C-alpha atoms as one frame of an Amber mdcrd trajectory, in Angstrom:
protein
 -20.133  56.828  11.088 -19.202  55.090   7.835 -18.488  57.352   4.901 -21.144
  57.428   2.175 -18.804  58.865  -0.432 -15.253  58.462  -1.619 -13.403  56.056
  -3.874 -13.789  52.929  -1.730 -17.295  51.391  -1.833 -16.752  49.395   1.350
 -18.607  49.890   4.620 -17.611  48.656   8.085 -18.486  45.040   8.840 -20.055
  44.667   5.384 -20.638  40.935   5.730 -23.920  41.087   3.825 -22.135  41.977
   0.593 -19.209  39.653   1.166 -20.222  36.819   3.505 -16.766  35.221   3.166
 -15.439  38.019   5.358 -17.285  36.443   8.285 -14.208  34.196   8.451 -12.110
  37.150   9.562 -12.543  36.971  13.369 -11.881  33.240  13.461  -8.101  33.253
  12.853  -7.801  35.945  15.510  -9.689  33.783  17.982  -7.524  30.768  17.210
  -4.312  32.719  17.682  -5.651  34.253  20.885  -6.341  30.888  22.453  -3.540
  28.916  20.865  -0.136  30.085  22.069   3.014  29.862  20.016   4.644  27.355
  22.349   2.090  24.726  21.390  -0.239  25.250  24.352  -3.920  25.862  23.775
  -6.121  27.058  26.564  -9.191  29.306  26.408  -9.213  29.942  30.159  -5.807
  29.103  31.593  -3.953  25.785  31.821  -6.555  23.223  32.965  -5.781  19.665
  34.001  -2.095  20.275  34.447   0.249  18.740  36.963   2.298  20.768  39.396
   5.133  20.871  36.842   2.829  22.460  34.262   2.764  19.397  31.988  -0.626
  17.806  31.159  -1.155  14.233  32.341  -0.028  11.630  29.783  -3.596  10.503
  29.127  -4.473  14.018  27.917  -1.359  14.786  25.885  -2.506  12.802  22.843
  -5.876  14.554  22.743  -4.283  17.961  23.231  -1.786  17.376  20.435  -4.551
  16.189  18.111  -6.514  19.336  18.868  -3.473  21.545  18.237  -2.923  19.790
  14.910  -6.556  20.409  13.964  -6.292  24.085  14.939  -3.128  24.500  12.877
  -4.801  22.968   9.829  -7.931  25.077  10.207  -5.916  28.261  10.699  -3.969
  27.599   7.494  -7.212  26.886   5.618  -8.843  30.076   6.890  -5.790  32.103
   5.898  -6.001  30.650   2.391  -9.723  31.404   2.168  -9.152  34.972   3.314
  -6.308  35.488   0.830  -8.473  34.142  -1.989 -11.368  36.415  -1.037  -9.160
  39.505  -0.968  -7.283  38.722  -4.166 -10.391  37.959  -6.231 -11.872  41.406
  -5.551 -10.346  44.207  -7.684 -11.209  46.831  -5.070  -9.732  44.895  -2.157
  -6.706  43.838  -4.225  -5.871  47.415  -5.213  -6.016  48.625  -1.632  -3.995
  45.622  -0.433  -1.266  46.373  -2.984  -1.130  49.989  -1.801  -0.713  49.004
   1.836   1.817  46.254   1.129   4.037  48.739  -0.733   4.968  50.364   2.597
   8.088  48.890   4.282   6.956  47.396   7.584   3.396  46.563   6.513   2.994
  42.804   6.154   0.052  40.525   5.340  -1.337  40.416   8.883  -1.389  44.193
   9.256  -2.841  44.569   5.765  -5.744  42.228   6.518  -6.401  43.918   9.830
  -6.516  47.371   8.261  -8.665  46.229   5.359 -11.241  44.389   7.417 -11.211
  46.139  10.808 -10.511  49.704   9.663 -12.577  50.311   6.496 -12.623  54.038
   7.315  -8.956  54.238   6.252  -8.653  56.873   3.545 -11.983  58.550   4.335
 -11.288  60.362   7.634  -8.934  63.111   8.716  -5.719  62.029  10.419  -6.969
  63.347  13.759 -10.238  61.404  13.646  -8.527  58.268  12.403  -5.907  58.434
  15.184  -8.689  58.729  17.760 -10.600  55.852  16.144  -7.584  53.532  16.367
  -6.644  54.778  19.830  -3.266  56.394  19.135  -4.324  60.006  19.676  -2.883
  61.675  22.809  -5.791  62.420  25.135  -5.568  64.744  28.112  -6.225  63.965
  31.753  -6.915  67.518  32.857  -9.221  68.459  35.704  -9.721  72.083  36.683
  -6.291  73.642  37.091  -4.597  70.231  37.096  -2.842  69.404  33.864  -2.324
  65.664  33.583  -0.080  63.771  31.223  -1.253  62.947  27.708  -1.912  59.252
  27.155  -3.612  57.023  24.610  -6.558  54.740  25.318  -9.743  53.441  23.779
 -10.199  52.887  20.085  -9.955  49.590  18.229  -7.501  47.517  20.212  -6.905
  44.785  17.571  -5.981  47.412  14.982  -3.752  49.232  17.444  -1.941  46.044
  18.500  -1.256  45.034  14.901  -0.149  48.551  13.994   2.258  48.500  16.939
   3.953  45.327  15.692   4.273  46.784  12.197   5.730  49.978  13.630   8.429
  47.979  15.420   9.511  46.706  12.003   9.058  50.075  10.280  11.348  51.993
  12.650  14.136  49.619  11.595  13.513  49.179   7.864  11.313  52.081   6.740
  13.584  55.084   6.030  10.922  57.681   6.850   9.831  56.091  10.120  13.402
  55.209  11.110  14.567  58.813  10.739  11.497  60.075  12.601  12.011  57.614
  15.470  15.705  58.409  15.803  14.965  62.138  15.832  12.454  61.714  18.664
  14.849  59.550  20.662  17.624  62.092  20.162  15.265  64.756  21.482  14.900
  62.804  24.729  11.610  61.006  24.156  11.333  57.611  25.825  11.051  54.596
  23.531   7.323  53.956  24.045   6.426  57.601  23.444   8.525  57.653  20.278
   6.970  54.403  19.072   3.462  55.731  19.688   4.276  58.834  17.679   5.596
  56.589  14.894   2.381  54.549  14.994   0.403  57.744  14.528   2.680  58.892
  11.691   2.489  55.505   9.952  -1.303  55.555  10.205  -1.342  59.072   8.741
   0.834  57.961   5.830  -1.372  54.947   5.128  -4.494  57.103   5.333  -3.092
  59.575   2.803  -1.923  56.820   0.449  -5.349  55.189   0.364  -7.086  58.544
   0.011  -4.903  59.584  -2.944  -4.507  56.086  -4.453  -0.754  56.581  -4.246
   1.743  53.759  -3.587   4.701  54.192  -1.274   7.283  56.761  -2.374   9.632
  57.721   0.483  10.816  60.846  -1.317   7.277  62.275  -1.465   4.974  60.994
   1.249   1.506  62.573   0.759  -0.098  64.383   3.659  -3.636  63.597   4.812
């Protein structure tokens, strides 16, 4: 349920108030179908030879399409940046998020547009919403292992990539990750815990309108 109070007058999927935000899913779709090696295929590699290379008669068309996709993706990124920067509310929240080491422009956009509840929920509810909360697999007397699932997969995937950077360059997350690893936690478990901690920090920062200060990280 979207919050009806709080300092951020933004509701989930609020395209009616800001129709330019309808552009948001498009870059994601382009990147999903257009791979970094220059191949574009919405449903696998069609019309390819046994060696995996398209026939010569198709290569020109494919390259022209890739060029068009690259141009459109750059234009959509510019439009999205302009939309965010021209809104005082969005710009203030973007500046807060970007102040955290490890949070880049892609993660910032994802959190702003796909997780508008940031700063309005408790850390437990927000972790469950994103899909980084440990959920049990218990049945009767059987106690299963705790795992994560569900939630908003695009937000979780972007948060994971930012956490990989944060555990190297963010002093708070780096110390936390190293402490978990020293305690015997496997890398993926430690990274998941860091994702949850990073999300908690971001949630508290937005809630308190406080930029990043490693010496005094607010609690949600």
